[in-house]
N, C-alpha and C positions, 0 to 999 in steps of 0.2 A: 438465587443469587445472579447478579450483573455478570455478564462476561466481557471482559475491559480487553478491547486490542488496540494495540500501537504499529501504525502501519508506515513503511520508508522505503523508496527507491531511489532508483538512479543514483547511488552512491558515489558509481567513477573513483572509488578509495584504491589508492592514491595516485591515477594517472592526471586525474583534472581537479580531483581535494584532496582533505588531507581529512576531512573530517565531517559530523554532521552539523548542520549550524549550530552554535553554544545553545542560541535560545531552547530550539527543541533537544537538547540534550539533558539540556534540566526538564524539561518534560519526561523525557523516558528515562531518566533518575530518578523522578520523582512516587515510583511506586513501584510493584513488581506485575508485571502484567499475566495477563491471562494466558495471552498470545502475542506474538511479534509475528509481523510480517512485511516480509523485504520481498518488493517487486522486481529483486533484477539486477545487475548492472553493479553486483559489490565488487567485481573484481580480481580480489586475490584473496584466500580462504582468514586470512587473519583477521581481516573485516568484521567477521562471523563474530568472532572471540567478544567484541567489543559491545555486543547485545545478547548474548548466550546468559548472562549474571542478569541481567533486568528483565528472564521471564521465570514465572512459579516453576515450570516443568520444562527441562531443555527439549522435548520431543515437539512440544510447541510452539517453536521457531519454526517458521514457515517461509522457505524461502525457494522461489524458483527463478532458473537460469536465464540470465539475460545474455544480449547478443557479445556482449564486452566479456562477460567470464569466464576468468582463469580457471576454475574451478567445476568439479564434476555435481549438478546438481539437476532435483527433477525440472521437466519444462511447465507441466501443469499440474502441479499439487492440489490435493483437495482434503478439506475436513468437515465435520460436520460437528454446528453447535445446537441445539435446542432444537433438532429438526429441521435448522437451517443449512443447504449444503452452501458451501465458503470453498472459492478455489482461486490461484495462483497463477498469471500470465502476464509475463514480460510486455508481451504486444511487438513482438518479432514480424515481420512477414505482415502487419497491417500498414497500408498505407489507404489514403496518407491517415499516419502517425495520428490516433488516437481514433478513429472512426468508428462512432459507437455504432451504428450498423454492423459492422465484422466483429465487433466487440462483444456484441448482442450473442453471434451467431456461434461464438467461439466457448460463450457461456451456457448455451444449448447443447453445445457439441461434448461440456465437462458436465453438464448433467448439473450446473449450479445455480442457485440464487443470488449469491454475491460473489460477482468478479473483482478481485484485486489486480491493475494492469499497471502497467510503468512502460518506457521505451518514450514516451512523446513531451516527456519531462516538463510538462502542462497539467496541474489540479483539473481532473475532470471529479463530477459527483453527478451521476445520472440515474433516475429511477424513473420508474414504470410498472406495470401490471407485474411483467414477469420478472424485469432485473434490478437488480441496483452496481454500478460500475461505479467502481473509486479510483482514481492514480491522485497519489500526493505529490505528484510533482519530482521534482529531484530535492531532495533531505538535506544534501548537499550542499547547493547550488554550482553544480556544477553544467558544465555550457552540453547544448544538447548538440546530437549530429546531424540535423537536419534542419536545425534553427539558431539562433542566438538567443531568441525569447525562451525565457526559462522561469517557470512559478517552483521557488524556494519555500517549500511547504511538505507538512505533515499530516494527516488521518488518524484521532482515535476513535473509534468505533466501539461503543457501549451496546450489545445485545441483551435484553431484558426476558425473563420467562413468558411474558405476556405477547411477544411477537413485536416489540415496540423497540426500534433500532434507533439511537443516538448517536447523530453522524456531528464529530466535534473538527472543524479546519483549522487549520493552523498553517496560516501561510504572511510570510517576510513580505513587507512594502518594500519600494523602492527606498526608500529612506531609512530602509532597516527596523521598522516597526513591526510589532506582531499581531497582525490581524486574526482577531480569531471569529468564526461564524461557528450556530450552532443549528441542525438540523434537525429533528422528530419524524420519522416516519412509521409506519405499521406493515409490517409484512401480511399484508390482505391474504394472500391467496394460503395461507397456514391458518387463517381463522375459521 
């Protein structure tokens, strides 16, 4: 059975935004997810209530602490699916924000194959022989602390038993159009 993961981040609700973009909300509501991952900057606890109802098992709402969060959350949660180790780290302390080399070091320290990250408010999909690093951008359209340029997006990850991973990225264009891209990768280190 494939495992479906909805990934959002850098929400900054209610300080910089009121909700995730309505087009992403439609995707969130379209199914009960196996996992929902939030890459930090939720800001207040009430925001999590909006997500818990859309995950099959409430313990599979995996959230890390962002630098702006006023809620006690783990800094680097780790979980496992089909022998693949996944981790979530906001990205606080990475400079420049979103630097792949430093994020790969964090993934190695966490001993994870897939690292979900945030903080930069820019979408990132990086894969190499050792890592898959994913940043959905800001799912609410919130401005970033270091830049006014933001990617308004989410990622949907599907992990198949044969170690095939489908990455669906959804990005809002400057004209408000939803742009969808799909990429398939094989987790070769497990085959």
